[in-house]
Backbone of each chain as ProteinMPNN parsed JSONL, in Angstrom:
{"seq_chain_A": "MLDSILEGVIAFMLIAGGAFAFIGSLGLTHLKDFYMRLHGPSKTTTLGVGCTLLGSSLYFSLQGGPVVQELLITVFAFITAPVSAHMLAKSALHHKLKPDPRTRGNPIELESEKPKHAVEEAPQGNSPLP", "coords_chain_A": {"N_chain_A": [[98.712, -42.306, 47.528], [99.704, -44.443, 49.109], [102.339, -43.866, 48.661], [102.645, -41.392, 49.912], [102.278, -42.079, 52.576], [104.48, -43.747, 52.922], [106.495, -41.867, 52.515], [106.128, -40.314, 54.792], [106.866, -42.189, 56.721], [109.572, -42.508, 56.061], [110.55, -39.918, 56.562], [110.078, -39.782, 59.318], [111.825, -41.797, 60.182], [114.331, -40.703, 59.489], [114.441, -38.377, 61.098], [114.191, -39.517, 63.621], [116.533, -41.047, 63.743], [118.496, -39.006, 63.662], [117.842, -37.704, 66.063], [118.352, -39.703, 67.978], [121.155, -40.072, 67.621], [122.058, -37.537, 68.323], [121.306, -37.356, 71.015], [122.872, -39.383, 72.097], [125.455, -38.336, 71.644], [125.301, -36.09, 73.197], [125.208, -37.268, 75.708], [127.771, -38.366, 75.69], [129.258, -36.045, 75.886], [128.44, -34.798, 78.291], [128.388, -36.497, 80.556], [129.88, -37.847, 83.635], [132.202, -39.589, 84.23], [134.428, -41.976, 82.572], [133.242, -44.51, 82.476], [130.544, -44.036, 82.652], [130.258, -42.521, 80.367], [130.643, -44.335, 78.383], [128.237, -45.578, 78.039], [126.411, -43.948, 76.598], [127.087, -43.395, 73.665], [127.532, -46.033, 72.748], [125.138, -47.36, 72.714], [123.076, -45.636, 71.699], [124.051, -44.523, 69.327], [124.332, -46.611, 67.558], [121.647, -47.284, 67.196], [120.717, -44.897, 66.072], [122.158, -44.697, 63.632], [121.228, -47.038, 62.503], [118.456, -46.484, 62.193], [118.6, -44.351, 60.352], [119.755, -45.613, 58.13], [117.809, -47.491, 57.555], [115.736, -45.796, 56.774], [116.929, -44.726, 54.471], [117.11, -47.02, 52.915], [114.384, -47.59, 52.532], [113.717, -45.304, 51.083], [115.147, -45.548, 48.655], [113.951, -47.826, 47.813], [111.537, -46.918, 46.984], [111.879, -45.969, 44.418], [112.067, -47.986, 42.59], [112.976, -51.353, 42.363], [113.183, -53.382, 45.397], [115.68, -52.352, 47.745], [118.343, -53.623, 49.405], [120.929, -53.314, 50.185], [121.734, -51.382, 51.992], [120.965, -52.347, 54.415], [122.974, -54.023, 55.045], [125.048, -52.483, 56.169], [123.739, -51.746, 58.487], [123.422, -54.203, 59.83], [126.124, -54.806, 60.168], [126.928, -52.686, 61.839], [125.358, -53.25, 64.087], [126.519, -55.609, 64.879], [129.216, -54.945, 65.394], [129.324, -52.815, 67.243], [128.907, -53.579, 70.062], [131.233, -55.096, 70.41], [133.382, -53.298, 70.077], [132.776, -51.585, 72.177], [133.156, -53.27, 74.352], [135.921, -53.781, 74.14], [136.877, -51.195, 74.576], [136.055, -50.762, 77.228], [137.57, -52.706, 78.496], [140.162, -51.733, 78.018], [140.021, -49.343, 79.406], [139.71, -50.246, 82.043], [142.133, -51.508, 82.274], [143.872, -49.358, 82.229], [143.205, -48.253, 84.611], [141.316, -46.089, 85.056], [139.873, -43.396, 86.892], [136.807, -43.843, 88.551], [133.701, -42.009, 89.059], [133.389, -40.489, 92.277], [130.95, -40.992, 93.553], [130.109, -43.396, 92.648], [128.681, -46.581, 93.152], [129.958, -49.581, 94.595], [132.998, -51.331, 93.826], [134.968, -52.434, 91.286], [137.143, -55.282, 91.022], [139.316, -54.969, 89.462], [139.952, -52.332, 89.687], [140.535, -51.793, 92.348], [142.71, -53.241, 93.182], [146.019, -52.993, 94.276], [148.38, -54.238, 93.701], [150.083, -55.657, 90.828], [148.309, -57.795, 88.487], [149.094, -60.478, 88.274], [150.796, -60.978, 90.373], [152.889, -62.776, 92.628], [151.529, -64.241, 95.428], [152.548, -63.767, 98.732], [153.321, -66.098, 101.297], [151.388, -66.139, 104.294], [152.764, -64.785, 107.257], [153.657, -65.683, 110.661], [151.576, -67.031, 113.353], [149.053, -69.053, 112.223], [145.491, -69.325, 112.203], [144.681, -71.809, 111.457], [145.329, -75.293, 112.052]], "CA_chain_A": [[98.318, -42.482, 48.924], [100.713, -45.286, 49.759], [103.619, -43.178, 48.592], [102.748, -40.328, 50.92], [102.484, -42.74, 53.875], [105.878, -44.189, 52.975], [107.332, -40.683, 52.719], [106.052, -39.969, 56.209], [107.675, -43.142, 57.486], [110.988, -42.2, 55.809], [110.889, -38.685, 57.288], [110.142, -40.115, 60.737], [113.05, -42.562, 60.422], [115.489, -39.804, 59.434], [114.474, -37.499, 62.273], [114.454, -40.336, 64.803], [117.957, -41.366, 63.738], [119.242, -37.822, 64.074], [117.609, -37.422, 67.488], [119.085, -40.695, 68.77], [122.591, -39.792, 67.569], [122.336, -36.308, 69.064], [121.211, -37.635, 72.454], [124.061, -40.139, 72.464], [126.626, -37.466, 71.705], [125.117, -35.232, 74.377], [125.662, -38.062, 76.848], [129.233, -38.458, 75.609], [129.872, -34.785, 76.299], [128.059, -34.249, 79.59], [128.455, -37.387, 81.718], [130.983, -37.495, 84.523], [133.448, -40.331, 84.046], [134.473, -42.751, 81.324], [132.352, -45.677, 82.498], [129.212, -43.537, 82.298], [130.265, -42.016, 78.993], [130.611, -45.456, 77.449], [126.862, -46.013, 77.816], [125.656, -43.16, 75.635], [127.288, -43.658, 72.241], [127.548, -47.429, 72.304], [123.771, -47.826, 72.47], [122.198, -44.79, 70.894], [124.568, -44.238, 67.984], [123.973, -47.755, 66.725], [120.227, -47.166, 66.85], [120.542, -43.759, 65.176], [122.632, -45.05, 62.294], [120.312, -48.054, 61.981], [117.226, -45.824, 61.735], [118.873, -43.589, 59.142], [119.973, -46.525, 57.001], [116.504, -48.076, 57.209], [115.038, -44.774, 56.002], [117.549, -44.652, 53.148], [116.717, -48.223, 52.174], [112.987, -47.401, 52.107], [113.659, -44.247, 50.074], [115.576, -46.058, 47.358], [112.99, -48.835, 47.379], [110.4, -46.25, 46.349], [112.147, -45.61, 43.024], [112.345, -49.141, 41.768], [112.854, -52.577, 43.136], [113.66, -53.259, 46.774], [117.119, -52.161, 47.925], [118.677, -54.162, 50.725], [122.363, -53.208, 50.499], [121.944, -50.525, 53.157], [120.792, -53.129, 55.642], [124.275, -54.642, 55.336], [125.756, -51.624, 57.124], [123.023, -51.812, 59.761], [123.799, -55.455, 60.497], [127.526, -54.683, 60.556], [127.006, -51.803, 63.004], [124.781, -53.922, 65.251], [127.445, -56.643, 65.349], [130.518, -54.463, 65.838], [129.308, -51.817, 68.322], [129.204, -54.149, 71.379], [132.615, -55.578, 70.476], [134.295, -52.182, 70.323], [132.518, -51.073, 73.532], [133.806, -54.197, 75.281], [137.364, -53.548, 74.11], [137.155, -49.901, 75.212], [135.918, -50.918, 78.668], [138.731, -53.458, 78.976], [141.361, -50.885, 78.037], [139.877, -48.359, 80.49], [140.013, -50.931, 83.297], [143.58, -51.774, 82.285], [144.547, -48.107, 82.572], [142.73, -47.861, 85.938], [140.713, -44.757, 85.071], [139.136, -43.168, 88.135], [135.361, -43.633, 88.445], [133.136, -40.923, 89.854], [133.399, -40.943, 93.68], [129.642, -41.437, 94.023], [129.772, -44.696, 92.077], [128.59, -47.649, 94.14], [130.672, -50.798, 94.233], [134.281, -51.102, 93.191], [135.433, -53.661, 90.651], [138.42, -55.759, 91.582], [140.421, -54.481, 88.634], [140.309, -50.967, 90.048], [140.976, -51.607, 93.728], [143.932, -53.973, 93.523], [147.215, -52.174, 94.13], [149.438, -55.032, 93.094], [149.761, -56.161, 89.495], [147.31, -58.852, 88.546], [149.638, -61.823, 88.37], [151.863, -60.999, 91.359], [152.876, -63.988, 93.457], [151.111, -63.964, 96.804], [153.475, -64.321, 99.725], [152.654, -66.905, 102.331], [151.197, -65.332, 105.501], [153.706, -65.082, 108.322], [153.084, -65.752, 112.002], [150.748, -68.203, 113.639], [147.784, -69.013, 111.507], [144.434, -69.958, 113.001], [144.486, -73.209, 111.083], [146.366, -76.172, 112.598]], "C_chain_A": [[99.373, -43.282, 49.681], [102.069, -44.604, 49.768], [103.746, -42.119, 49.657], [102.927, -40.934, 52.31], [103.937, -43.181, 54.015], [106.818, -43.011, 53.159], [107.315, -40.236, 54.166], [106.89, -40.889, 57.061], [109.157, -42.843, 57.314], [111.411, -40.96, 56.594], [110.997, -38.957, 58.773], [111.418, -40.863, 61.054], [114.272, -41.648, 60.446], [115.579, -38.948, 60.684], [114.755, -38.298, 63.535], [115.928, -40.715, 64.881], [118.801, -40.195, 64.19], [119.073, -37.534, 65.551], [118.367, -38.411, 68.363], [120.573, -40.376, 68.802], [122.93, -38.548, 68.381], [122.278, -36.557, 70.567], [122.429, -38.429, 72.931], [125.293, -39.266, 72.581], [126.528, -36.482, 72.856], [125.561, -35.974, 75.631], [127.171, -38.185, 76.865], [129.887, -37.189, 76.114], [129.64, -34.486, 77.779], [128.257, -35.175, 80.763], [129.811, -37.282, 82.413], [132.269, -38.273, 84.253], [133.336, -41.293, 82.864], [133.454, -43.878, 81.309], [130.906, -45.272, 82.26], [129.17, -43.138, 80.83], [130.189, -43.135, 77.977], [129.177, -45.847, 77.114], [126.205, -45.283, 76.648], [125.871, -43.57, 74.194], [127.124, -45.109, 71.857], [126.13, -47.96, 72.089], [123.043, -46.954, 71.468], [122.726, -44.574, 69.483], [124.259, -45.385, 67.036], [122.53, -47.652, 66.25], [119.998, -46.019, 65.873], [120.974, -44.072, 63.763], [121.722, -46.107, 61.676], [119.034, -47.443, 61.453], [117.469, -45.08, 60.431], [119.04, -44.505, 57.929], [118.685, -47.211, 56.583], [115.684, -47.087, 56.39], [115.59, -44.657, 54.598], [117.148, -45.844, 52.282], [115.281, -48.118, 51.672], [112.895, -46.388, 50.984], [114.065, -44.766, 48.704], [114.686, -47.199, 46.883], [111.782, -48.209, 46.707], [110.609, -46.081, 44.851], [112.397, -46.812, 42.145], [112.13, -50.386, 42.599], [113.339, -52.372, 44.56], [115.179, -53.195, 46.843], [117.473, -52.642, 49.321], [120.156, -53.993, 51.069], [122.613, -52.387, 51.752], [121.801, -51.308, 54.459], [122.078, -53.839, 56.042], [125.043, -53.818, 56.367], [125.084, -51.675, 58.483], [123.418, -53.06, 60.538], [125.234, -55.382, 60.998], [127.669, -53.81, 61.804], [126.46, -52.493, 64.255], [125.695, -55.019, 65.767], [128.663, -56.012, 66.007], [130.458, -53.501, 67.017], [129.527, -52.441, 69.696], [130.644, -54.62, 71.509], [133.561, -54.422, 70.79], [134.047, -51.581, 71.707], [133.183, -51.959, 74.574], [135.31, -53.964, 75.325], [137.718, -52.226, 74.781], [137.047, -50.014, 76.72], [137.105, -51.679, 79.238], [139.964, -52.583, 79.043], [141.254, -49.823, 79.126], [140.16, -49.002, 81.834], [141.504, -51.211, 83.411], [144.356, -50.524, 82.674], [144.143, -47.579, 83.936], [142.232, -46.42, 85.955], [139.851, -44.61, 86.311], [137.64, -43.076, 87.846], [134.925, -42.441, 89.275], [133.065, -41.373, 91.32], [132.047, -41.405, 94.191], [129.231, -42.786, 93.458], [129.729, -45.754, 93.166], [129.337, -48.871, 93.646], [132.013, -50.46, 93.608], [134.761, -52.413, 92.592], [136.846, -54.011, 91.09], [139.589, -55.291, 90.735], [140.867, -53.095, 89.075], [140.889, -50.875, 91.449], [142.272, -52.314, 94.041], [145.138, -53.086, 93.263], [148.305, -52.939, 93.399], [149.093, -55.337, 91.648], [149.013, -57.47, 89.588], [147.921, -60.22, 88.832], [150.78, -61.886, 89.375], [151.723, -62.249, 92.228], [152.506, -63.597, 94.879], [152.133, -64.574, 97.756], [152.69, -65.096, 100.77], [152.517, -66.066, 103.595], [152.157, -65.777, 106.61], [152.96, -65.188, 109.653], [152.206, -66.977, 112.189], [149.407, -68.055, 112.959], [146.731, -69.694, 112.363], [144.249, -71.43, 112.658], [145.603, -74.062, 111.685], [147.379, -76.581, 111.537]], "O_chain_A": [[99.864, -42.87, 50.732], [102.844, -44.726, 50.716], [104.812, -41.948, 50.248], [103.644, -40.374, 53.138], [104.552, -43.018, 55.069], [107.82, -43.118, 53.865], [108.34, -39.829, 54.714], [107.548, -40.451, 58.005], [109.923, -42.909, 58.275], [112.476, -40.935, 57.21], [111.895, -38.436, 59.434], [112.044, -40.604, 62.083], [115.144, -41.789, 61.303], [116.652, -38.803, 61.269], [115.468, -37.83, 64.422], [116.513, -40.706, 65.964], [119.713, -40.355, 65.002], [120.032, -37.163, 66.227], [118.959, -38.024, 69.371], [121.193, -40.4, 69.864], [123.962, -38.502, 69.05], [123.102, -36.032, 71.315], [122.954, -38.187, 74.018], [126.089, -39.429, 73.505], [127.542, -36.083, 73.429], [126.203, -35.399, 76.51], [127.791, -38.118, 77.926], [130.962, -37.244, 76.71], [130.535, -33.979, 78.455], [128.295, -34.697, 81.897], [130.76, -36.715, 81.873], [133.323, -37.666, 84.065], [132.282, -41.407, 82.239], [132.866, -44.178, 80.27], [130.12, -46.057, 81.731], [128.183, -43.381, 80.135], [129.733, -42.935, 76.852], [128.915, -46.384, 76.038], [125.533, -45.894, 75.817], [124.937, -44.048, 73.549], [126.634, -45.409, 70.769], [125.946, -48.924, 71.346], [122.461, -47.452, 70.505], [121.943, -44.455, 68.541], [123.963, -45.17, 65.861], [122.22, -47.891, 65.083], [119.189, -46.136, 64.952], [120.267, -43.762, 62.804], [121.469, -46.084, 60.471], [118.562, -47.827, 60.382], [116.659, -45.157, 59.508], [118.537, -44.214, 56.844], [118.48, -47.486, 55.401], [115.017, -47.473, 55.43], [114.835, -44.506, 53.638], [116.883, -45.706, 51.088], [114.981, -48.5, 50.541], [112.116, -46.557, 50.046], [113.413, -44.465, 47.704], [114.659, -47.512, 45.692], [111.076, -48.873, 45.948], [109.643, -46.051, 44.089], [112.904, -46.656, 41.034], [111.222, -50.458, 43.427], [113.851, -51.303, 44.894], [115.878, -53.888, 46.104], [116.956, -52.122, 50.31], [120.604, -54.465, 52.114], [123.565, -52.639, 52.491], [122.427, -50.984, 55.468], [122.266, -54.212, 57.2], [125.614, -54.361, 57.312], [125.755, -51.65, 59.514], [123.711, -53.001, 61.732], [125.539, -55.832, 62.103], [128.429, -54.139, 62.715], [127.016, -52.349, 65.344], [125.665, -55.34, 66.955], [129.109, -56.476, 67.057], [131.447, -53.371, 67.738], [130.294, -51.872, 70.472], [131.222, -54.554, 72.595], [134.432, -54.539, 71.653], [134.986, -51.115, 72.352], [133.714, -51.461, 75.567], [135.912, -53.948, 76.399], [138.732, -52.132, 75.474], [137.858, -49.427, 77.436], [137.597, -51.357, 80.319], [140.734, -52.663, 80.0], [142.264, -49.435, 79.713], [140.787, -48.378, 82.691], [142.073, -51.161, 84.501], [145.372, -50.608, 83.363], [144.676, -46.564, 84.385], [142.676, -45.618, 86.776], [139.185, -45.554, 86.737], [137.237, -42.303, 86.976], [135.687, -41.928, 90.094], [132.716, -42.524, 91.585], [131.99, -42.145, 95.173], [128.139, -43.276, 93.745], [130.625, -45.824, 94.007], [129.356, -49.169, 92.452], [132.157, -49.435, 92.943], [134.942, -53.396, 93.311], [137.632, -53.145, 91.476], [140.721, -55.221, 91.214], [142.02, -52.717, 88.868], [141.669, -49.963, 91.723], [142.891, -52.027, 95.066], [145.276, -52.5, 92.189], [149.051, -52.382, 92.593], [147.921, -55.283, 91.273], [149.06, -58.168, 90.601], [147.332, -61.028, 89.55], [151.651, -62.748, 89.258], [150.622, -62.713, 92.521], [153.125, -62.706, 95.46], [152.532, -65.73, 97.612], [151.541, -64.776, 101.075], [153.449, -65.342, 103.942], [152.336, -66.968, 106.863], [151.787, -64.829, 109.753], [152.106, -67.837, 111.315], [148.719, -67.045, 113.113], [147.062, -70.561, 113.172], [143.727, -72.204, 113.461], [146.729, -73.581, 111.813], [148.317, -77.321, 111.831]]}, "seq_chain_B": "MIDTALWISLALFSAAISLNFYRVVIGPSLPDRILAVDTMYMNSIALIVIFGIWVNGKNYFEAALLIAMLGFISTIAICKYLLRGDIIE", "coords_chain_B": {"N_chain_B": [[108.08, -33.19, 52.231], [110.117, -34.976, 52.848], [112.299, -33.38, 52.307], [112.349, -31.413, 54.37], [112.726, -33.144, 56.539], [115.234, -34.1, 55.886], [116.794, -31.783, 56.203], [116.487, -31.296, 58.98], [117.553, -33.637, 60.052], [120.163, -33.542, 59.071], [121.077, -31.279, 60.48], [120.938, -32.251, 63.11], [122.761, -34.412, 63.076], [125.106, -33.04, 62.429], [125.407, -31.426, 64.684], [125.815, -33.456, 66.538], [128.288, -34.481, 65.667], [129.872, -32.267, 66.148], [129.764, -32.162, 68.957], [131.072, -34.57, 69.514], [133.595, -33.924, 68.54], [134.311, -31.947, 70.343], [134.598, -33.548, 72.634], [136.756, -35.089, 71.805], [138.744, -33.146, 71.806], [138.852, -32.173, 74.508], [139.068, -34.485, 75.959], [139.92, -36.286, 78.859], [141.402, -38.653, 79.075], [143.03, -41.355, 77.25], [141.296, -43.56, 76.341], [138.844, -42.155, 76.338], [139.134, -40.431, 74.165], [139.387, -42.247, 72.102], [136.871, -43.426, 72.178], [135.327, -41.214, 71.478], [136.177, -40.74, 68.85], [135.344, -43.089, 67.69], [132.538, -42.857, 67.93], [132.3, -40.671, 66.291], [132.946, -41.604, 63.711], [130.821, -43.328, 63.303], [128.704, -41.493, 63.225], [129.435, -40.076, 60.968], [129.027, -41.917, 58.964], [126.212, -41.966, 58.86], [125.841, -39.357, 58.037], [126.919, -39.389, 55.451], [125.141, -41.156, 54.246], [122.785, -39.675, 54.376], [123.497, -37.582, 52.709], [123.643, -39.014, 50.342], [120.919, -39.599, 49.976], [120.05, -37.03, 49.519], [121.285, -36.108, 47.103], [120.324, -38.063, 45.551], [121.708, -40.407, 44.823], [122.931, -43.704, 44.317], [125.384, -44.755, 44.935], [126.678, -44.0, 47.187], [126.527, -45.545, 49.391], [128.484, -47.437, 49.391], [130.823, -46.12, 50.098], [130.1, -45.553, 52.703], [130.002, -48.117, 53.784], [132.691, -48.854, 53.57], [133.843, -46.981, 55.344], [132.678, -47.861, 57.717], [133.794, -50.456, 58.058], [136.608, -49.95, 58.122], [136.773, -48.19, 60.27], [135.916, -49.769, 62.435], [137.935, -51.738, 62.463], [140.165, -50.128, 63.031], [139.539, -49.092, 65.56], [139.526, -51.447, 67.12], [142.199, -52.165, 66.772], [143.609, -50.057, 68.023], [142.671, -50.315, 70.638], [143.649, -52.835, 71.23], [146.347, -52.259, 71.156], [146.539, -50.55, 73.367], [145.894, -52.336, 75.372], [147.736, -54.506, 75.264], [150.19, -53.52, 74.49], [151.102, -54.021, 72.02], [150.202, -54.778, 68.653], [149.994, -56.958, 66.816], [150.899, -59.954, 67.982]], "CA_chain_B": [[108.217, -33.692, 53.603], [111.443, -35.564, 53.03], [113.288, -32.297, 52.314], [112.423, -30.867, 55.72], [113.325, -34.154, 57.401], [116.668, -34.138, 55.582], [117.456, -30.643, 56.837], [116.524, -31.485, 60.435], [118.467, -34.728, 60.367], [121.529, -33.034, 58.841], [121.443, -30.392, 61.584], [121.159, -33.04, 64.328], [124.014, -35.169, 62.971], [126.237, -32.109, 62.493], [125.578, -31.065, 66.096], [126.389, -34.616, 67.213], [129.714, -34.566, 65.329], [130.546, -31.174, 66.862], [129.932, -32.568, 70.357], [132.134, -35.585, 69.542], [134.886, -33.264, 68.372], [134.597, -31.313, 71.631], [135.109, -34.566, 73.546], [138.097, -35.465, 71.346], [139.708, -32.108, 72.193], [139.063, -32.019, 75.946], [139.025, -35.773, 76.636], [141.026, -36.358, 79.809], [142.234, -39.844, 78.95], [143.105, -41.884, 75.886], [140.058, -44.252, 75.931], [137.81, -41.166, 76.028], [139.325, -39.932, 72.797], [139.072, -43.328, 71.157], [135.403, -43.555, 72.151], [134.769, -40.081, 70.735], [136.44, -40.936, 67.417], [134.46, -44.201, 67.3], [131.205, -42.28, 67.721], [132.37, -39.733, 65.169], [132.838, -42.259, 62.398], [129.461, -43.815, 63.128], [127.85, -40.387, 62.796], [129.769, -39.659, 59.603], [128.335, -42.863, 58.075], [124.844, -41.489, 58.675], [125.906, -38.11, 57.264], [127.125, -39.747, 54.043], [123.899, -41.759, 53.745], [121.824, -38.58, 54.171], [123.923, -36.886, 51.493], [123.227, -39.853, 49.219], [119.486, -39.381, 49.726], [119.851, -35.667, 49.028], [121.629, -36.009, 45.686], [119.627, -39.15, 44.881], [122.679, -41.312, 44.218], [122.94, -44.984, 45.031], [126.727, -45.278, 45.115], [127.318, -43.48, 48.386], [126.493, -46.502, 50.488], [129.745, -48.186, 49.409], [131.738, -45.331, 50.931], [129.692, -45.726, 54.099], [130.411, -49.468, 54.202], [134.149, -48.822, 53.761], [134.142, -46.257, 56.582], [132.287, -48.705, 58.847], [134.746, -51.548, 58.28], [137.924, -49.442, 58.522], [136.672, -47.618, 61.612], [135.879, -50.851, 63.424], [139.259, -52.354, 62.553], [141.122, -49.23, 63.686], [139.216, -49.039, 66.987], [139.998, -52.675, 67.752], [143.659, -52.165, 66.775], [144.124, -49.142, 69.05], [142.373, -50.904, 71.948], [144.606, -53.934, 71.409], [147.631, -51.647, 71.479], [146.488, -50.064, 74.748], [145.807, -53.446, 76.32], [148.861, -55.44, 75.264], [151.445, -52.882, 74.124], [151.495, -54.52, 70.712], [148.974, -55.066, 67.937], [150.061, -58.359, 66.393], [151.96, -60.554, 68.797]], "C_chain_B": [[109.612, -34.249, 53.851], [112.52, -34.48, 53.066], [113.468, -31.71, 53.699], [113.091, -31.859, 56.672], [114.823, -34.25, 57.159], [117.398, -32.988, 56.252], [117.59, -30.853, 58.347], [117.552, -32.545, 60.816], [119.919, -34.326, 60.147], [121.981, -32.161, 59.993], [121.76, -31.201, 62.835], [122.486, -33.812, 64.242], [125.225, -34.247, 63.012], [126.49, -31.669, 63.923], [126.218, -32.217, 66.863], [127.88, -34.718, 66.926], [130.491, -33.448, 66.005], [130.775, -31.539, 68.322], [131.014, -33.637, 70.481], [133.504, -34.94, 69.416], [135.302, -32.53, 69.644], [135.184, -32.328, 72.6], [136.494, -35.034, 73.115], [139.112, -34.442, 71.835], [139.938, -32.124, 73.698], [139.22, -33.345, 76.675], [140.184, -35.993, 77.591], [141.918, -37.571, 79.613], [142.171, -40.373, 77.518], [141.854, -42.678, 75.486], [138.901, -43.305, 75.652], [137.916, -40.703, 74.59], [139.003, -41.013, 71.783], [137.571, -43.504, 71.04], [134.78, -42.429, 71.343], [134.986, -40.253, 69.23], [135.563, -42.056, 66.869], [133.043, -43.693, 67.021], [131.182, -41.376, 66.508], [132.268, -40.457, 63.829], [131.459, -42.867, 62.198], [128.532, -42.702, 62.661], [128.155, -39.967, 61.367], [129.181, -40.634, 58.579], [126.927, -42.365, 57.786], [124.823, -40.21, 57.838], [126.059, -38.41, 55.774], [125.857, -40.341, 53.447], [122.86, -40.671, 53.475], [122.195, -37.774, 52.932], [123.537, -37.684, 50.249], [121.746, -39.731, 48.916], [119.268, -38.026, 49.074], [120.144, -35.556, 47.53], [121.059, -37.172, 44.889], [120.591, -40.089, 44.161], [122.781, -42.582, 45.03], [124.341, -45.46, 45.387], [127.362, -44.864, 46.426], [127.356, -44.498, 49.5], [127.779, -47.32, 50.544], [130.792, -47.455, 50.222], [131.4, -45.51, 52.401], [130.122, -47.091, 54.622], [131.913, -49.519, 54.457], [134.506, -48.125, 55.066], [133.804, -47.12, 57.788], [133.343, -49.77, 59.116], [136.086, -51.02, 58.765], [137.886, -48.852, 59.929], [136.652, -48.686, 62.678], [137.256, -51.471, 63.6], [140.227, -51.445, 63.302], [140.832, -49.108, 65.176], [139.759, -50.267, 67.708], [141.525, -52.684, 67.831], [144.202, -51.256, 67.872], [143.854, -49.698, 70.441], [143.344, -52.04, 72.253], [145.975, -53.376, 71.783], [147.649, -51.156, 72.911], [146.526, -51.217, 75.737], [147.121, -54.206, 76.413], [150.187, -54.768, 74.968], [151.928, -53.284, 72.748], [150.216, -54.889, 69.979], [148.934, -56.518, 67.495], [151.218, -59.002, 67.127], [152.497, -61.797, 68.109]], "O_chain_B": [[110.21, -34.033, 54.905], [113.528, -34.622, 53.758], [114.595, -31.526, 54.16], [113.914, -31.476, 57.505], [115.597, -34.454, 58.093], [118.483, -33.172, 56.804], [118.652, -30.624, 58.925], [118.318, -32.38, 61.766], [120.801, -34.704, 60.917], [123.12, -32.268, 60.447], [122.717, -30.899, 63.548], [123.242, -33.861, 65.212], [126.263, -34.616, 63.563], [127.64, -31.548, 64.344], [127.061, -31.996, 67.733], [128.663, -35.007, 67.83], [131.641, -33.645, 66.397], [131.841, -31.267, 68.873], [131.791, -33.623, 71.436], [134.457, -35.341, 70.086], [136.483, -32.488, 69.99], [136.146, -32.03, 73.307], [137.327, -35.347, 73.966], [140.216, -34.809, 72.235], [141.086, -32.092, 74.141], [139.477, -33.356, 77.879], [141.338, -35.896, 77.173], [143.098, -37.516, 79.961], [141.38, -39.911, 76.695], [141.374, -42.49, 74.368], [138.053, -43.61, 74.814], [136.914, -40.596, 73.882], [138.421, -40.74, 70.734], [137.047, -43.708, 69.945], [133.819, -42.649, 70.606], [134.099, -39.952, 68.43], [135.095, -41.991, 65.732], [132.43, -44.048, 66.015], [130.188, -41.309, 65.784], [131.588, -39.988, 62.917], [130.964, -42.927, 61.072], [127.674, -42.924, 61.807], [127.259, -39.551, 60.632], [128.869, -40.237, 57.456], [126.489, -42.337, 56.635], [123.915, -39.997, 57.034], [125.418, -37.776, 54.937], [125.524, -40.076, 52.292], [122.14, -40.726, 52.478], [121.319, -37.332, 52.19], [123.152, -37.111, 49.23], [121.343, -39.753, 47.753], [118.42, -37.876, 48.195], [119.355, -34.983, 46.778], [121.282, -37.264, 43.682], [120.332, -40.515, 43.036], [122.728, -42.56, 46.26], [124.485, -46.471, 46.075], [128.458, -45.316, 46.755], [128.121, -44.35, 50.453], [128.14, -47.84, 51.6], [131.563, -48.076, 50.952], [132.291, -45.607, 53.246], [130.556, -47.212, 55.767], [132.368, -50.135, 55.421], [135.36, -48.6, 55.815], [134.541, -47.125, 58.774], [133.747, -49.971, 60.262], [136.656, -51.564, 59.711], [138.842, -48.991, 60.692], [137.295, -48.539, 63.717], [137.704, -51.705, 64.723], [141.021, -51.92, 64.114], [141.761, -49.029, 65.98], [140.373, -50.154, 68.769], [142.095, -53.148, 68.819], [145.142, -51.625, 68.576], [144.695, -49.577, 71.331], [143.803, -52.193, 73.385], [146.678, -53.943, 72.619], [148.651, -51.317, 73.608], [147.114, -51.101, 76.812], [147.579, -54.521, 77.511], [151.233, -55.384, 75.175], [153.037, -52.932, 72.347], [149.236, -55.276, 70.615], [147.966, -57.23, 67.761], [152.376, -58.64, 66.921], [153.399, -62.452, 68.633]]}, "name": "protein", "num_of_chains": 2, "seq": "MLDSILEGVIAFMLIAGGAFAFIGSLGLTHLKDFYMRLHGPSKTTTLGVGCTLLGSSLYFSLQGGPVVQELLITVFAFITAPVSAHMLAKSALHHKLKPDPRTRGNPIELESEKPKHAVEEAPQGNSPLPMIDTALWISLALFSAAISLNFYRVVIGPSLPDRILAVDTMYMNSIALIVIFGIWVNGKNYFEAALLIAMLGFISTIAICKYLLRGDIIE"}
C-alpha cells in the first residue's frame, strides 16, 4: 500500500520535472529578446532538475536505506543557477544587446552612448549657478 | 506506473534538449548561445538521472554531479571572458 503511494509520488515527480524543463525550453525558444529569454530556463530548469532528482532519490530509497546523494546535485543546482543567470545578464548588458522595442523603461547601461568611465567635460558657457 | 512516467519524462526532456539545440543554432548573439548551452547541460543531467532509474544503477549520479560542476565552471568562465576579455587576470 505504502509502496504504491510512493510509486505514484515518484511518477508525479518525474512527469512534473519533465513538464517544467519543457516549458522552460519553450520559453527559451519562443520569447522575443535576450532579457525575456533569460527568465525561462533560469527558473524552470532548476525546478525541473530538482523534481527529477527528488524522484530519483525517492526511487532508490525504496530499495534499501535512504539515499541522499542525489540531493547534493539539487542543492548545487539551486545555488549555481542564479549565479550563472546573473553573469549572463551582466555580459548581455556589457554587449548592449537590443531589448524588444515594447519594453518599458531603459536601463542606464543600455542608453549611455559614451563608455562608462569616460571623463565628463565641464559645461561651457554661463551656468545658472553663481 | 513508473515505466510510463519514465517514458513521458524522457520524451519531455528530449524535446527540451531539441529546443535548446534549435536556440544554439539560430541564436542571434553570443549570450543567447551560452544560455542555451547552460540549459542544455542542466537538461542532460536530468536525462542521465532518468537513465539511471531505468537501468536501476546507482552510479550514474556521479556522472551527473561531474556534468553539473564542469558546466557551471565553464559558463562562468565564458561569461568572465565576455565581460573582461580575459579569464584569469
